[in-house]
N, CA, C, O and the ligand as a Tripos MOL2 file, in Angstrom:
@<TRIPOS>MOLECULE
protein
  317   315    80     0     0
PROTEIN
NO_CHARGES

@<TRIPOS>ATOM
      1 N           5.1130   57.2590  143.5700 N.3       1 MET1
      2 CA          3.6600   57.5390  143.3930 C.3       1 MET1
      3 C           2.9830   56.6330  142.5750 C.2       1 MET1
      4 O           3.6250   56.1440  141.6460 O.2       1 MET1
      5 N           1.6030   56.2510  142.7590 N.am      2 ILE2
      6 CA          1.0090   55.5680  141.7470 C.3       2 ILE2
      7 C          -0.3020   56.2810  141.1220 C.2       2 ILE2
      8 O          -0.8470   57.1910  141.7470 O.2       2 ILE2
      9 N          -0.7480   55.8810  139.9840 N.am      3 ALA3
     10 CA         -1.7830   56.5730  139.3080 C.3       3 ALA3
     11 C          -3.1870   56.2420  139.9700 C.2       3 ALA3
     12 O          -3.4790   55.0770  140.2430 O.2       3 ALA3
     13 N          -3.9400   57.1700  140.1890 N.am      4 ALA4
     14 CA         -5.3370   57.0220  140.6010 C.3       4 ALA4
     15 C          -6.1490   58.0200  140.0490 C.2       4 ALA4
     16 O          -5.7310   58.9100  139.3090 O.2       4 ALA4
     17 N          -7.5540   57.8440  140.4850 N.am      5 SER5
     18 CA         -8.4880   58.8210  139.9750 C.3       5 SER5
     19 C          -9.3030   59.2820  141.0920 C.2       5 SER5
     20 O          -9.6040   58.4910  141.9850 O.2       5 SER5
     21 N          -9.7400   60.6730  141.1180 N.am      6 ARG6
     22 CA        -10.6400   61.1020  142.3130 C.3       6 ARG6
     23 C         -11.8090   61.7110  141.6820 C.2       6 ARG6
     24 O         -11.6770   62.4670  140.7200 O.2       6 ARG6
     25 N         -13.0030   61.4020  142.2040 N.am      7 CYS7
     26 CA        -14.2580   61.8940  141.6490 C.3       7 CYS7
     27 C         -14.3440   63.3230  142.2640 C.2       7 CYS7
     28 O         -14.1150   63.5080  143.4600 O.2       7 CYS7
     29 N         -14.6790   64.3150  141.4200 N.am      8 PRO8
     30 CA        -14.8900   65.7380  141.9390 C.3       8 PRO8
     31 C         -16.1540   65.8320  142.5730 C.2       8 PRO8
     32 O         -16.2670   66.7470  143.3890 O.2       8 PRO8
     33 N         -17.2520   65.0010  142.3590 N.am      9 ALA9
     34 CA        -18.4840   65.1790  142.9360 C.3       9 ALA9
     35 C         -18.4880   64.5190  144.3110 C.2       9 ALA9
     36 O         -18.7890   65.2250  145.2740 O.2       9 ALA9
     37 N         -18.1670   63.1650  144.5090 N.am     10 CYS10
     38 CA        -18.2930   62.5670  145.6950 C.3      10 CYS10
     39 C         -16.9490   62.2000  146.4990 C.2      10 CYS10
     40 O         -16.9800   61.7510  147.6450 O.2      10 CYS10
     41 N         -15.8850   62.4140  145.8500 N.am     11 GLY11
     42 CA        -14.5690   62.4910  146.4140 C.3      11 GLY11
     43 C         -14.0140   60.9310  146.5440 C.2      11 GLY11
     44 O         -13.0690   60.6530  147.2830 O.2      11 GLY11
     45 N         -14.7260   59.9260  145.7240 N.am     12 ARG12
     46 CA        -14.3990   58.6300  145.8570 C.3      12 ARG12
     47 C         -12.8980   58.4900  145.0160 C.2      12 ARG12
     48 O         -12.6930   59.1590  144.0030 O.2      12 ARG12
     49 N         -12.0450   57.6870  145.4790 N.am     13 VAL13
     50 CA        -10.7310   57.6740  145.0370 C.3      13 VAL13
     51 C         -10.6940   56.1390  144.5540 C.2      13 VAL13
     52 O         -11.2070   55.2350  145.2140 O.2      13 VAL13
     53 N          -9.9930   55.9350  143.2610 N.am     14 ALA14
     54 CA         -9.7830   54.6300  142.7200 C.3      14 ALA14
     55 C          -8.5950   54.4910  142.1980 C.2      14 ALA14
     56 O          -8.1420   55.3930  141.4930 O.2      14 ALA14
     57 N          -7.8410   53.2810  142.4590 N.am     15 ALA15
     58 CA         -6.6310   52.9860  141.9470 C.3      15 ALA15
     59 C          -6.6420   51.5180  141.5340 C.2      15 ALA15
     60 O          -6.9830   50.7110  142.3990 O.2      15 ALA15
     61 N          -6.3260   51.0850  140.3720 N.am     16 PRO16
     62 CA         -5.9210   52.0000  139.2460 C.3      16 PRO16
     63 C          -7.1050   52.9430  138.7100 C.2      16 PRO16
     64 O          -8.2900   52.6400  138.8440 O.2      16 PRO16
     65 N          -6.7240   53.9480  138.1790 N.am     17 PRO17
     66 CA         -7.6300   54.9780  137.8330 C.3      17 PRO17
     67 C          -8.7530   54.6050  136.7850 C.2      17 PRO17
     68 O          -8.5610   53.8660  135.8190 O.2      17 PRO17
     69 N          -9.8400   55.1590  137.0740 N.am     18 ARG18
     70 CA        -11.1470   54.7870  136.1680 C.3      18 ARG18
     71 C         -11.4960   56.0730  135.6740 C.2      18 ARG18
     72 O         -11.2250   57.0580  136.3610 O.2      18 ARG18
     73 N         -12.1290   56.2110  134.4420 N.am     19 ASP19
     74 CA        -12.6990   57.3990  133.7030 C.3      19 ASP19
     75 C         -13.8850   57.8340  134.3910 C.2      19 ASP19
     76 O         -14.1340   59.0350  134.4940 O.2      19 ASP19
     77 N         -14.6430   56.9330  134.8750 N.am     20 ARG20
     78 CA        -15.7470   57.4510  135.5090 C.3      20 ARG20
     79 C         -15.9250   56.9070  136.8760 C.2      20 ARG20
     80 O         -15.5690   55.7490  137.0930 O.2      20 ARG20
     81 N         -16.5290   57.7500  137.9780 N.am     21 CYS21
     82 CA        -16.6690   57.3400  139.2860 C.3      21 CYS21
     83 C         -17.4860   55.9920  139.3820 C.2      21 CYS21
     84 O         -18.4340   55.8550  138.6090 O.2      21 CYS21
     85 N         -17.2140   55.0950  140.1830 N.am     22 GLN22
     86 CA        -17.8760   53.9840  140.6340 C.3      22 GLN22
     87 C         -19.0170   54.0100  141.4320 C.2      22 GLN22
     88 O         -19.8620   53.1170  141.5080 O.2      22 GLN22
     89 N         -19.0040   55.0730  142.0220 N.am     23 GLY23
     90 CA        -20.2400   55.5300  142.7810 C.3      23 GLY23
     91 C         -21.1640   56.2200  142.2060 C.2      23 GLY23
     92 O         -22.3140   55.7880  142.2830 O.2      23 GLY23
     93 N         -20.9280   57.3520  141.5500 N.am     24 CYS24
     94 CA        -21.9280   58.3170  140.9160 C.3      24 CYS24
     95 C         -21.8400   58.5860  139.4610 C.2      24 CYS24
     96 O         -22.5790   59.3930  138.8970 O.2      24 CYS24
     97 N         -20.7500   57.7620  138.7540 N.am     25 ARG25
     98 CA        -20.7290   57.8590  137.3730 C.3      25 ARG25
     99 C         -20.1460   59.2100  136.8510 C.2      25 ARG25
    100 O         -20.0330   59.4300  135.6450 O.2      25 ARG25
    101 N         -19.8100   60.0330  137.7380 N.am     26 ALA26
    102 CA        -19.2290   61.4240  137.1610 C.3      26 ALA26
    103 C         -17.9320   61.1590  136.6740 C.2      26 ALA26
    104 O         -17.3180   60.2230  137.1840 O.2      26 ALA26
    105 N         -17.3270   61.9280  135.6300 N.am     27 ARG27
    106 CA        -15.9630   62.0320  135.1980 C.3      27 ARG27
    107 C         -15.1200   62.2050  136.3420 C.2      27 ARG27
    108 O         -15.4230   62.9640  137.2630 O.2      27 ARG27
    109 N         -13.9800   61.4630  136.3100 N.am     28 THR28
    110 CA        -12.9990   61.8040  137.4290 C.3      28 THR28
    111 C         -11.8840   62.5150  136.9700 C.2      28 THR28
    112 O         -11.6400   62.6850  135.7760 O.2      28 THR28
    113 N         -11.1290   62.9790  137.9970 N.am     29 ASP29
    114 CA         -9.7750   63.7020  137.7200 C.3      29 ASP29
    115 C          -8.7090   62.9240  138.0000 C.2      29 ASP29
    116 O          -8.8600   62.1160  138.9160 O.2      29 ASP29
    117 N          -7.5270   62.9680  137.3670 N.am     30 ASP30
    118 CA         -6.3760   62.1960  137.7910 C.3      30 ASP30
    119 C          -5.8210   62.5890  139.0210 C.2      30 ASP30
    120 O          -5.9200   63.7490  139.4200 O.2      30 ASP30
    121 N          -5.1950   61.6270  139.7050 N.am     31 GLU31
    122 CA         -4.6760   61.7420  141.0230 C.3      31 GLU31
    123 C          -3.5660   60.7340  141.1750 C.2      31 GLU31
    124 O          -3.5500   59.6240  140.6440 O.2      31 GLU31
    125 N          -2.6340   61.2470  141.9640 N.am     32 THR32
    126 CA         -1.4720   60.3250  142.4060 C.3      32 THR32
    127 C          -1.4430   60.1210  143.8210 C.2      32 THR32
    128 O          -1.7400   61.0120  144.6170 O.2      32 THR32
    129 N          -1.0850   58.9470  144.1590 N.am     33 LEU33
    130 CA         -1.2440   58.4780  145.6940 C.3      33 LEU33
    131 C          -0.1180   58.0840  146.0370 C.2      33 LEU33
    132 O           0.6210   57.6780  145.1400 O.2      33 LEU33
    133 N           0.3520   58.0790  147.3960 N.am     34 ASP34
    134 CA          1.4030   57.4790  148.1880 C.3      34 ASP34
    135 C           1.2380   55.9430  147.9450 C.2      34 ASP34
    136 O           0.1490   55.4650  148.2640 O.2      34 ASP34
    137 N           2.1580   55.1400  147.4350 N.am     35 PRO35
    138 CA          2.0070   53.7010  147.2200 C.3      35 PRO35
    139 C           1.8030   52.8250  148.3690 C.2      35 PRO35
    140 O           1.5140   51.6340  148.2520 O.2      35 PRO35
    141 N           1.9840   53.5340  149.6720 N.am     36 GLU36
    142 CA          1.9420   52.6810  150.8420 C.3      36 GLU36
    143 C           0.4910   52.7560  151.4140 C.2      36 GLU36
    144 O          -0.0920   53.8330  151.5430 O.2      36 GLU36
    145 N          -0.0330   51.6160  151.7310 N.am     37 GLY37
    146 CA         -1.3020   51.4680  152.3820 C.3      37 GLY37
    147 C          -1.2280   50.4640  153.4490 C.2      37 GLY37
    148 O          -0.2110   49.9270  153.8900 O.2      37 GLY37
    149 N          -2.6100   50.2610  153.8480 N.am     38 THR38
    150 CA         -2.7640   49.3130  154.9320 C.3      38 THR38
    151 C          -3.3970   48.1110  154.6690 C.2      38 THR38
    152 O          -4.4710   48.1670  154.0700 O.2      38 THR38
    153 N          -2.9080   46.9310  155.0240 N.am     39 VAL39
    154 CA         -3.5790   45.7440  154.6650 C.3      39 VAL39
    155 C          -4.8330   45.4070  155.2520 C.2      39 VAL39
    156 O          -4.8470   45.2580  156.4740 O.2      39 VAL39
    157 N          -5.9490   45.2500  154.5700 N.am     40 LEU40
    158 CA         -7.1810   45.0730  155.1800 C.3      40 LEU40
    159 C          -7.4020   43.5700  155.2880 C.2      40 LEU40
    160 O          -7.8700   43.1560  156.3480 O.2      40 LEU40
    161 N          -7.1250   42.7190  154.3310 N.am     41 THR41
    162 CA         -7.2530   41.3740  154.4560 C.3      41 THR41
    163 C          -6.3530   40.9490  153.3530 C.2      41 THR41
    164 O          -5.7870   41.7480  152.6060 O.2      41 THR41
    165 N          -6.2240   39.4200  153.2680 N.am     42 TYR42
    166 CA         -5.3660   38.8580  152.3610 C.3      42 TYR42
    167 C          -5.8380   37.5200  151.9690 C.2      42 TYR42
    168 O          -6.7630   37.0240  152.6120 O.2      42 TYR42
    169 N          -5.3290   36.9040  151.0270 N.am     43 THR43
    170 CA         -5.5850   35.4480  150.6250 C.3      43 THR43
    171 C          -4.4480   34.9150  149.9090 C.2      43 THR43
    172 O          -3.5860   35.6990  149.5120 O.2      43 THR43
    173 N          -4.3450   33.6710  149.6980 N.am     44 SER44
    174 CA         -3.3450   33.1040  148.9660 C.3      44 SER44
    175 C          -3.8490   32.4820  147.6490 C.2      44 SER44
    176 O          -4.9650   31.9620  147.6750 O.2      44 SER44
    177 N          -3.1950   32.4800  146.5840 N.am     45 GLY45
    178 CA         -3.5870   31.9980  145.4460 C.3      45 GLY45
    179 C          -2.4520   31.3770  144.6660 C.2      45 GLY45
    180 O          -1.3560   31.2080  145.2020 O.2      45 GLY45
    181 N          -2.6850   31.0380  143.4300 N.am     46 ALA46
    182 CA         -1.6640   30.2720  142.6760 C.3      46 ALA46
    183 C          -0.3480   31.0440  142.5470 C.2      46 ALA46
    184 O           0.6910   30.4000  142.3990 O.2      46 ALA46
    185 N          -0.3220   32.4400  142.5970 N.am     47 GLU47
    186 CA          0.9010   33.1850  142.4730 C.3      47 GLU47
    187 C           1.2440   33.6740  143.9000 C.2      47 GLU47
    188 O           1.8580   34.7380  143.9670 O.2      47 GLU47
    189 N           0.9300   33.0400  145.0440 N.am     48 GLY48
    190 CA          1.3600   33.5820  146.3920 C.3      48 GLY48
    191 C           0.3920   34.1960  147.0950 C.2      48 GLY48
    192 O          -0.8030   33.9080  147.0360 O.2      48 GLY48
    193 N           0.9300   35.1220  147.8290 N.am     49 TRP49
    194 CA         -0.0380   35.8710  148.8680 C.3      49 TRP49
    195 C          -0.5680   37.0540  148.0840 C.2      49 TRP49
    196 O           0.1870   37.6030  147.2810 O.2      49 TRP49
    197 N          -1.7460   37.4690  148.2440 N.am     50 ILE50
    198 CA         -2.2900   38.5950  147.6160 C.3      50 ILE50
    199 C          -3.0360   39.3630  148.7790 C.2      50 ILE50
    200 O          -3.8260   38.7790  149.5210 O.2      50 ILE50
    201 N          -2.7220   40.7790  148.8990 N.am     51 ALA51
    202 CA         -3.2660   41.5380  150.1110 C.3      51 ALA51
    203 C          -4.1690   42.5150  149.3590 C.2      51 ALA51
    204 O          -3.9190   43.0500  148.2790 O.2      51 ALA51
    205 N          -5.3140   42.6630  150.1500 N.am     52 LEU52
    206 CA         -6.2500   43.9180  149.7190 C.3      52 LEU52
    207 C          -5.6260   45.2240  150.6960 C.2      52 LEU52
    208 O          -5.6400   45.2430  151.9270 O.2      52 LEU52
    209 N          -5.1410   46.1800  149.8860 N.am     53 VAL53
    210 CA         -4.5010   47.2970  150.6230 C.3      53 VAL53
    211 C          -5.3970   48.6620  150.4140 C.2      53 VAL53
    212 O          -5.7800   49.0850  149.3230 O.2      53 VAL53
    213 N          -5.6110   49.1730  151.5170 N.am     54 GLU54
    214 CA         -6.2880   50.5590  151.4710 C.3      54 GLU54
    215 C          -5.2420   51.6880  151.3590 C.2      54 GLU54
    216 O          -4.3310   51.8100  152.1780 O.2      54 GLU54
    217 N          -5.3970   52.3930  150.4480 N.am     55 LEU55
    218 CA         -4.4640   53.6730  150.2240 C.3      55 LEU55
    219 C          -5.2210   54.7600  150.7090 C.2      55 LEU55
    220 O          -6.4000   54.7030  151.0560 O.2      55 LEU55
    221 N          -4.3860   55.8970  150.7170 N.am     56 ALA56
    222 CA         -4.9550   57.2800  150.9380 C.3      56 ALA56
    223 C          -6.1420   57.5810  150.2210 C.2      56 ALA56
    224 O          -6.1220   57.4790  148.9950 O.2      56 ALA56
    225 N          -7.2930   57.9790  150.8810 N.am     57 GLY57
    226 CA         -8.4660   58.3610  150.1950 C.3      57 GLY57
    227 C          -9.4140   57.3830  150.0780 C.2      57 GLY57
    228 O         -10.4990   57.5960  149.5370 O.2      57 GLY57
    229 N          -9.0580   56.2090  150.5920 N.am     58 GLY58
    230 CA         -9.8900   55.0150  150.6050 C.3      58 GLY58
    231 C          -9.9220   54.1060  149.4510 C.2      58 GLY58
    232 O         -10.7100   53.1620  149.3870 O.2      58 GLY58
    233 N          -9.0260   54.4050  148.4970 N.am     59 ALA59
    234 CA         -8.8660   53.5150  147.3000 C.3      59 ALA59
    235 C          -8.4070   52.0840  147.8400 C.2      59 ALA59
    236 O          -7.5630   52.0280  148.7340 O.2      59 ALA59
    237 N          -8.9230   51.0170  147.3370 N.am     60 ARG60
    238 CA         -8.6040   49.7240  147.6270 C.3      60 ARG60
    239 C          -8.0830   49.0470  146.4470 C.2      60 ARG60
    240 O          -8.6230   49.1070  145.3430 O.2      60 ARG60
    241 N          -6.9140   48.3360  146.7380 N.am     61 THR61
    242 CA         -6.3030   47.5950  145.5530 C.3      61 THR61
    243 C          -5.7050   46.4420  145.9500 C.2      61 THR61
    244 O          -5.1000   46.4100  147.0210 O.2      61 THR61
    245 N          -5.8120   45.1890  145.0210 N.am     62 TRP62
    246 CA         -5.1540   44.0560  145.5130 C.3      62 TRP62
    247 C          -3.7270   44.0340  145.0340 C.2      62 TRP62
    248 O          -3.4680   44.5530  143.9480 O.2      62 TRP62
    249 N          -2.8560   43.5210  145.7010 N.am     63 VAL63
    250 CA         -1.2630   43.4560  145.3630 C.3      63 VAL63
    251 C          -0.9840   42.1950  145.7670 C.2      63 VAL63
    252 O          -1.6150   41.5290  146.5870 O.2      63 VAL63
    253 N           0.2060   41.8240  145.0230 N.am     64 GLN64
    254 CA          0.8970   40.5510  145.5360 C.3      64 GLN64
    255 C           1.8140   40.9980  146.5610 C.2      64 GLN64
    256 O           2.4100   42.0740  146.5120 O.2      64 GLN64
    257 N           1.9270   40.0350  147.6170 N.am     65 ALA65
    258 CA          2.8110   40.3530  148.8150 C.3      65 ALA65
    259 C           3.9440   39.3710  148.7750 C.2      65 ALA65
    260 O           3.7730   38.2200  148.3730 O.2      65 ALA65
    261 N           5.0860   39.8200  149.1850 N.am     66 PRO66
    262 CA          6.2420   38.9880  149.2680 C.3      66 PRO66
    263 C           6.2760   37.8190  150.1630 C.2      66 PRO66
    264 O           7.0210   36.8620  149.9510 O.2      66 PRO66
    265 N           5.4440   37.8980  151.1940 N.am     67 SER67
    266 CA          5.2980   36.9630  152.2260 C.3      67 SER67
    267 C           3.9660   37.0490  152.8080 C.2      67 SER67
    268 O           3.2480   37.9890  152.4670 O.2      67 SER67
    269 N           3.5020   36.0920  153.7360 N.am     68 GLU68
    270 CA          2.2790   36.2320  154.2480 C.3      68 GLU68
    271 C           2.0950   37.6470  154.9500 C.2      68 GLU68
    272 O           2.9090   37.9470  155.8230 O.2      68 GLU68
    273 N           1.1410   38.4810  154.6450 N.am     69 PRO69
    274 CA          0.9800   39.7140  155.1730 C.3      69 PRO69
    275 C           0.2560   39.7910  156.5400 C.2      69 PRO69
    276 O          -0.3150   38.7420  156.8380 O.2      69 PRO69
    277 N           0.1670   40.6570  157.3090 N.am     70 THR70
    278 CA         -0.3710   40.9750  158.5570 C.3      70 THR70
    279 C          -1.4930   41.8800  158.3640 C.2      70 THR70
    280 O          -1.2920   42.8510  157.6350 O.2      70 THR70
    281 N          -2.7080   41.7220  158.9210 N.am     71 ILE71
    282 CA         -3.7180   42.7420  158.7990 C.3      71 ILE71
    283 C          -3.3740   43.9160  159.5230 C.2      71 ILE71
    284 O          -3.0380   43.7660  160.6980 O.2      71 ILE71
    285 N          -3.4000   45.2460  158.9550 N.am     72 GLY72
    286 CA         -3.1120   46.3130  159.5860 C.3      72 GLY72
    287 C          -1.6100   46.6980  159.2210 C.2      72 GLY72
    288 O          -1.1690   47.7970  159.5590 O.2      72 GLY72
    289 N          -0.9120   45.8700  158.5980 N.am     73 GLU73
    290 CA          0.5250   45.9900  158.2560 C.3      73 GLU73
    291 C           0.6460   47.1060  157.1510 C.2      73 GLU73
    292 O          -0.3040   47.2330  156.3790 O.2      73 GLU73
    293 N           1.7220   47.9080  157.0220 N.am     74 ARG74
    294 CA          1.8890   48.8540  156.0010 C.3      74 ARG74
    295 C           2.5720   48.1290  154.9080 C.2      74 ARG74
    296 O           3.5750   47.4610  155.1600 O.2      74 ARG74
    297 N           2.0530   48.2240  153.6060 N.am     75 LEU75
    298 CA          2.5150   47.6050  152.4330 C.3      75 LEU75
    299 C           2.6280   48.5080  151.3350 C.2      75 LEU75
    300 O           1.6880   49.2860  151.1740 O.2      75 LEU75
    301 N           3.7110   48.5650  150.4510 N.am     76 SER76
    302 CA          3.6080   49.3840  149.3850 C.3      76 SER76
    303 C           3.1490   48.5580  148.2130 C.2      76 SER76
    304 O           3.4730   47.3890  148.0000 O.2      76 SER76
    305 N           2.3440   49.3170  147.4700 N.am     77 VAL77
    306 CA          1.7670   48.5040  146.1990 C.3      77 VAL77
    307 C           2.4540   49.1530  144.9820 C.2      77 VAL77
    308 O           1.9150   49.1650  143.8760 O.2      77 VAL77
    309 N           3.6510   49.6880  145.2240 N.am     78 ASP78
    310 CA          4.6040   50.1340  144.0410 C.3      78 ASP78
    311 C           5.1020   48.9070  143.5710 C.2      78 ASP78
    312 O           5.8090   48.2910  144.3700 O.2      78 ASP78
    313 N           4.8950   48.3740  142.4070 N.am     79 ALA79
    314 CA          5.4720   47.1670  141.8170 C.3      79 ALA79
    315 C           6.7930   47.5190  141.1360 C.2      79 ALA79
    316 O           7.4490   46.6430  140.5720 O.2      79 ALA79
    317 ZN        -18.4500   60.1200  142.5210 Zn       80 ZN80
@<TRIPOS>BOND
     1     1     2 1
     2     2     3 1
     3     3     4 2
     4     3     5 am
     5     5     6 1
     6     6     7 1
     7     7     8 2
     8     7     9 am
     9     9    10 1
    10    10    11 1
    11    11    12 2
    12    11    13 am
    13    13    14 1
    14    14    15 1
    15    15    16 2
    16    15    17 am
    17    17    18 1
    18    18    19 1
    19    19    20 2
    20    19    21 am
    21    21    22 1
    22    22    23 1
    23    23    24 2
    24    23    25 am
    25    25    26 1
    26    26    27 1
    27    27    28 2
    28    27    29 am
    29    29    30 1
    30    30    31 1
    31    31    32 2
    32    31    33 am
    33    33    34 1
    34    34    35 1
    35    35    36 2
    36    35    37 am
    37    37    38 1
    38    38    39 1
    39    39    40 2
    40    39    41 am
    41    41    42 1
    42    42    43 1
    43    43    44 2
    44    43    45 am
    45    45    46 1
    46    46    47 1
    47    47    48 2
    48    47    49 am
    49    49    50 1
    50    50    51 1
    51    51    52 2
    52    51    53 am
    53    53    54 1
    54    54    55 1
    55    55    56 2
    56    55    57 am
    57    57    58 1
    58    58    59 1
    59    59    60 2
    60    59    61 am
    61    61    62 1
    62    62    63 1
    63    63    64 2
    64    63    65 am
    65    65    66 1
    66    66    67 1
    67    67    68 2
    68    67    69 am
    69    69    70 1
    70    70    71 1
    71    71    72 2
    72    71    73 am
    73    73    74 1
    74    74    75 1
    75    75    76 2
    76    75    77 am
    77    77    78 1
    78    78    79 1
    79    79    80 2
    80    79    81 am
    81    81    82 1
    82    82    83 1
    83    83    84 2
    84    83    85 am
    85    85    86 1
    86    86    87 1
    87    87    88 2
    88    87    89 am
    89    89    90 1
    90    90    91 1
    91    91    92 2
    92    91    93 am
    93    93    94 1
    94    94    95 1
    95    95    96 2
    96    95    97 am
    97    97    98 1
    98    98    99 1
    99    99   100 2
   100    99   101 am
   101   101   102 1
   102   102   103 1
   103   103   104 2
   104   103   105 am
   105   105   106 1
   106   106   107 1
   107   107   108 2
   108   107   109 am
   109   109   110 1
   110   110   111 1
   111   111   112 2
   112   111   113 am
   113   113   114 1
   114   114   115 1
   115   115   116 2
   116   115   117 am
   117   117   118 1
   118   118   119 1
   119   119   120 2
   120   119   121 am
   121   121   122 1
   122   122   123 1
   123   123   124 2
   124   123   125 am
   125   125   126 1
   126   126   127 1
   127   127   128 2
   128   127   129 am
   129   129   130 1
   130   130   131 1
   131   131   132 2
   132   131   133 am
   133   133   134 1
   134   134   135 1
   135   135   136 2
   136   135   137 am
   137   137   138 1
   138   138   139 1
   139   139   140 2
   140   139   141 am
   141   141   142 1
   142   142   143 1
   143   143   144 2
   144   143   145 am
   145   145   146 1
   146   146   147 1
   147   147   148 2
   148   147   149 am
   149   149   150 1
   150   150   151 1
   151   151   152 2
   152   151   153 am
   153   153   154 1
   154   154   155 1
   155   155   156 2
   156   155   157 am
   157   157   158 1
   158   158   159 1
   159   159   160 2
   160   159   161 am
   161   161   162 1
   162   162   163 1
   163   163   164 2
   164   163   165 am
   165   165   166 1
   166   166   167 1
   167   167   168 2
   168   167   169 am
   169   169   170 1
   170   170   171 1
   171   171   172 2
   172   171   173 am
   173   173   174 1
   174   174   175 1
   175   175   176 2
   176   175   177 am
   177   177   178 1
   178   178   179 1
   179   179   180 2
   180   179   181 am
   181   181   182 1
   182   182   183 1
   183   183   184 2
   184   183   185 am
   185   185   186 1
   186   186   187 1
   187   187   188 2
   188   187   189 am
   189   189   190 1
   190   190   191 1
   191   191   192 2
   192   191   193 am
   193   193   194 1
   194   194   195 1
   195   195   196 2
   196   195   197 am
   197   197   198 1
   198   198   199 1
   199   199   200 2
   200   199   201 am
   201   201   202 1
   202   202   203 1
   203   203   204 2
   204   203   205 am
   205   205   206 1
   206   206   207 1
   207   207   208 2
   208   207   209 am
   209   209   210 1
   210   210   211 1
   211   211   212 2
   212   211   213 am
   213   213   214 1
   214   214   215 1
   215   215   216 2
   216   215   217 am
   217   217   218 1
   218   218   219 1
   219   219   220 2
   220   219   221 am
   221   221   222 1
   222   222   223 1
   223   223   224 2
   224   223   225 am
   225   225   226 1
   226   226   227 1
   227   227   228 2
   228   227   229 am
   229   229   230 1
   230   230   231 1
   231   231   232 2
   232   231   233 am
   233   233   234 1
   234   234   235 1
   235   235   236 2
   236   235   237 am
   237   237   238 1
   238   238   239 1
   239   239   240 2
   240   239   241 am
   241   241   242 1
   242   242   243 1
   243   243   244 2
   244   243   245 am
   245   245   246 1
   246   246   247 1
   247   247   248 2
   248   247   249 am
   249   249   250 1
   250   250   251 1
   251   251   252 2
   252   251   253 am
   253   253   254 1
   254   254   255 1
   255   255   256 2
   256   255   257 am
   257   257   258 1
   258   258   259 1
   259   259   260 2
   260   259   261 am
   261   261   262 1
   262   262   263 1
   263   263   264 2
   264   263   265 am
   265   265   266 1
   266   266   267 1
   267   267   268 2
   268   267   269 am
   269   269   270 1
   270   270   271 1
   271   271   272 2
   272   271   273 am
   273   273   274 1
   274   274   275 1
   275   275   276 2
   276   275   277 am
   277   277   278 1
   278   278   279 1
   279   279   280 2
   280   279   281 am
   281   281   282 1
   282   282   283 1
   283   283   284 2
   284   283   285 am
   285   285   286 1
   286   286   287 1
   287   287   288 2
   288   287   289 am
   289   289   290 1
   290   290   291 1
   291   291   292 2
   292   291   293 am
   293   293   294 1
   294   294   295 1
   295   295   296 2
   296   295   297 am
   297   297   298 1
   298   298   299 1
   299   299   300 2
   300   299   301 am
   301   301   302 1
   302   302   303 1
   303   303   304 2
   304   303   305 am
   305   305   306 1
   306   306   307 1
   307   307   308 2
   308   307   309 am
   309   309   310 1
   310   310   311 1
   311   311   312 2
   312   311   313 am
   313   313   314 1
   314   314   315 1
   315   315   316 2
@<TRIPOS>SUBSTRUCTURE
     1 MET1         2 RESIDUE 1 A MET
     2 ILE2         6 RESIDUE 1 A ILE
     3 ALA3        10 RESIDUE 1 A ALA
     4 ALA4        14 RESIDUE 1 A ALA
     5 SER5        18 RESIDUE 1 A SER
     6 ARG6        22 RESIDUE 1 A ARG
     7 CYS7        26 RESIDUE 1 A CYS
     8 PRO8        30 RESIDUE 1 A PRO
     9 ALA9        34 RESIDUE 1 A ALA
    10 CYS10       38 RESIDUE 1 A CYS
    11 GLY11       42 RESIDUE 1 A GLY
    12 ARG12       46 RESIDUE 1 A ARG
    13 VAL13       50 RESIDUE 1 A VAL
    14 ALA14       54 RESIDUE 1 A ALA
    15 ALA15       58 RESIDUE 1 A ALA
    16 PRO16       62 RESIDUE 1 A PRO
    17 PRO17       66 RESIDUE 1 A PRO
    18 ARG18       70 RESIDUE 1 A ARG
    19 ASP19       74 RESIDUE 1 A ASP
    20 ARG20       78 RESIDUE 1 A ARG
    21 CYS21       82 RESIDUE 1 A CYS
    22 GLN22       86 RESIDUE 1 A GLN
    23 GLY23       90 RESIDUE 1 A GLY
    24 CYS24       94 RESIDUE 1 A CYS
    25 ARG25       98 RESIDUE 1 A ARG
    26 ALA26      102 RESIDUE 1 A ALA
    27 ARG27      106 RESIDUE 1 A ARG
    28 THR28      110 RESIDUE 1 A THR
    29 ASP29      114 RESIDUE 1 A ASP
    30 ASP30      118 RESIDUE 1 A ASP
    31 GLU31      122 RESIDUE 1 A GLU
    32 THR32      126 RESIDUE 1 A THR
    33 LEU33      130 RESIDUE 1 A LEU
    34 ASP34      134 RESIDUE 1 A ASP
    35 PRO35      138 RESIDUE 1 A PRO
    36 GLU36      142 RESIDUE 1 A GLU
    37 GLY37      146 RESIDUE 1 A GLY
    38 THR38      150 RESIDUE 1 A THR
    39 VAL39      154 RESIDUE 1 A VAL
    40 LEU40      158 RESIDUE 1 A LEU
    41 THR41      162 RESIDUE 1 A THR
    42 TYR42      166 RESIDUE 1 A TYR
    43 THR43      170 RESIDUE 1 A THR
    44 SER44      174 RESIDUE 1 A SER
    45 GLY45      178 RESIDUE 1 A GLY
    46 ALA46      182 RESIDUE 1 A ALA
    47 GLU47      186 RESIDUE 1 A GLU
    48 GLY48      190 RESIDUE 1 A GLY
    49 TRP49      194 RESIDUE 1 A TRP
    50 ILE50      198 RESIDUE 1 A ILE
    51 ALA51      202 RESIDUE 1 A ALA
    52 LEU52      206 RESIDUE 1 A LEU
    53 VAL53      210 RESIDUE 1 A VAL
    54 GLU54      214 RESIDUE 1 A GLU
    55 LEU55      218 RESIDUE 1 A LEU
    56 ALA56      222 RESIDUE 1 A ALA
    57 GLY57      226 RESIDUE 1 A GLY
    58 GLY58      230 RESIDUE 1 A GLY
    59 ALA59      234 RESIDUE 1 A ALA
    60 ARG60      238 RESIDUE 1 A ARG
    61 THR61      242 RESIDUE 1 A THR
    62 TRP62      246 RESIDUE 1 A TRP
    63 VAL63      250 RESIDUE 1 A VAL
    64 GLN64      254 RESIDUE 1 A GLN
    65 ALA65      258 RESIDUE 1 A ALA
    66 PRO66      262 RESIDUE 1 A PRO
    67 SER67      266 RESIDUE 1 A SER
    68 GLU68      270 RESIDUE 1 A GLU
    69 PRO69      274 RESIDUE 1 A PRO
    70 THR70      278 RESIDUE 1 A THR
    71 ILE71      282 RESIDUE 1 A ILE
    72 GLY72      286 RESIDUE 1 A GLY
    73 GLU73      290 RESIDUE 1 A GLU
    74 ARG74      294 RESIDUE 1 A ARG
    75 LEU75      298 RESIDUE 1 A LEU
    76 SER76      302 RESIDUE 1 A SER
    77 VAL77      306 RESIDUE 1 A VAL
    78 ASP78      310 RESIDUE 1 A ASP
    79 ALA79      314 RESIDUE 1 A ALA
    80 ZN80       317 GROUP 0 **** ****
C-alpha cells in the first residue's frame, strides 16, 4: 500500500499525501491506496519513461516505468 490523503469534505484523494485538499483546502485524512493504477499518459525524460498513473479514488501520480508503458496498462507505483 502507498500513503495518500483523502478530503473528508469533497472526497478528493491525493498521492503523495497533502495536509490540505487541493480542491477545497479542507484538512485531509490519512489514507492508504492500492499501489496499482492505470496508465493515463506517459513521456520520456532524462531518467527514462515516466507514466502518469491514476490510482483508486482518482489520485494521479507520476512514476518511473521500467519500459515504455501502454496507455490503459496496469502499473504499480510501489517503488
Ligand atoms: Zn476537498
